[in-house]
N, C-alpha and C positions, 0 to 999 in steps of 0.2 A: 504492499499499500504506500509506503513511503516513496519508492519510486516513480510511482502514478502522481503523488504530490508534487514530486521535484519535476517530471516531465509537464505538469501543467503550470509549474513557475516559470519554466524554461519557455513553454509555449506564449505565455502573457508576456513576458519580457519581449519574444521577438515581435510580437504583434504591435505593442506599443512602441516597440524601435521603426518598424517600418511604418506604423500611424504617423512618427513623429517626421519621418523622411515623406509622407505624403501630404504632411501640415505645412512644407514648405518653410518651417522654421517658427512655426504657430500662426504663419499669416492666414491658414486657410482655418477658420474658426471651429468648423464644424469637426474637425480631427483633436482638438483639445480633450475632449472627454474620453475617447478611447485611449488616447496616449496616457493620460493621468489614471483610468481604468486598469490598463494595462501592467501601469509600473506598479500602482498599489497591490493589484492582484499578484503581481510575480513576487514581490516583497513578502506580501502575507503569506502566500504557498511555500515560499522558500524557509520563512519562519517556522510554519507548521511540519515542514521536511526535518527541520532542526529540533524542532520539540519532541518530534517521534523518534528521536534517538540518533538521526544520521550524523555522522560528524562532519563537521563543518568543512575541514579540507576537501572531503570528497565532495560533499553538496555545493560549496562554491565551485571546485574544480569543473566538475561537470556541467553546473549550470553556465558558467563562464565559456566555457568550451564550447558547448552546445548553442549557447545564444549566438556568439560569434559566426560559427557554422551555419546555422540555418538562415539568420541575417543575411548573410553574404548570398545563399541560395535565393533567398525570399528577394531581395534587392534585384538580382538578376532577372528573377522571373517577371517582378511587379515593375519595375522601372529600368529595366534594359541596361543595367550597371556592369560593368567589364568583369569579366570572370576568366584569367588568363589561365593556361597550361601553370604556372607557376603558382596561382592562386589557389586553383585546384588540388594541387600538391600539399598545399598548405593545408587545407581542408581534408585533406587526406591524414596528413600528420595529426591534426586535431583530433580526429576519430580515432587514429591508433590512440593518443595519449588517454583519450576518454576510456578506451578497452583496457589498456594498462592500471587505470586508476580503478575500475572496476573489479577487475584481478585481483590486483592488491587487496582490495577491500575484502573481497571474498576469502583470501588465503588468510587473513588476519583472524 
């Protein structure tokens, strides 16, 4: 259950960040509510995951890494941002790092 809560935190943060981009620096006012709700939801769910006993190093590491990767992919899909081979390799390294964190946590 804790991993599902963390996944929700990650998705909320990604949605908030992509909404922030869509707001064009908060100039498009209709995006302010999704930005605020997304970030509040992300930190709220991260708090719940920590309260359920997930170690902070694992929770924050996975949250941040997955957030970076999913935001980059979302920006490519929704805003046509660049996603070069080098950037894709970086995303692969992020995925490998998250996997190593999870494997390390399981072994502990």
